N, C-alpha and C positions, 0 to 999 in steps of 0.2 A: 685776720688778726688775733695775735698772740693774747695770752690770758692776763700778763699785765698790762698790756695795751689796752684790752677791754674794761678792765677795772678802772684806770685812768680815764677811758673815754666816760665811763658811767657816773665816776667823781664830777668830769667838767662839766656834763650835762647837766646833774642836778644840781650843782652849785650854783651855774647859772641861772636855771630857771626857778630853783627853791630857796637860795640862800640857807642853806641848814646850818642850824646850830651845833648840831651832831650830824656826823656821817661815818658808817662803820658799813664798810664792802667787803665781805668774804666771798670769795671763787671758791666753789661747791662742786665745780666740774669732775675734776678727779673722782669723787666718789659716785660719779653717773656715767663714767667713761664707757663706751660699748653701745648706750643708749641709741638704737638705731634712727629713732624720730628726733633726735636732739639734730641732726645734721651737720655736727661741727661746732654748734652753737653752746653756749656755758651757760651753767647754772650759778646764780649767784644770791647771795643772802644780805638782804640792806637794812640798816637800822639808821632811820633820821628823825630828827625833829626839826619843825621849821614854822616860823610863824604864820605862814601860810595855811598852816593846817588847823589853825583857830577856827572854833566853830563851825567846822564842818565834819560832816559824818566820815566813817571809817572808808567807806564805799568811795566819796568824794576826794578823802587824802589819797587813795591808792590811783584814783584816776589821774591825779595831779602827777603823780609818780610815773604812771604808764605813757602820760602826755609829754612829759620833760624825755622819756628814753625813747618814744616814737621810732625816730630812725634806726634805732639798734635793735628793734624788737624782731625784725624779720630776717635779723641775718645773723648777729651775735648773740642775742639773748633766747635761750631755749626756757628757760623757768625761772621765775623771780620770785622771791620769799619777801615780802615787806614787814617790816615791824616799825611802826610809827610811835615815836616817846613824844608824849604829851607833858 
């Protein structure tokens, strides 16, 4: 999957699962080129806000994001930085 396709797939999954009011996705893979452990998967920075995060701890919020992206975590996402906006 190409970089732009990965970003759009991440956007689609997060939009479907979390209905975010803010969603910014940055593909930071180029800064990590050559990392053998990445195996071709990408590095992404995500900033988002969702009403589903209300009354949840930071760990619970991050778990919601990881659950939404579960199908991409093994093949398309190597590293994920999550910034939750409340």
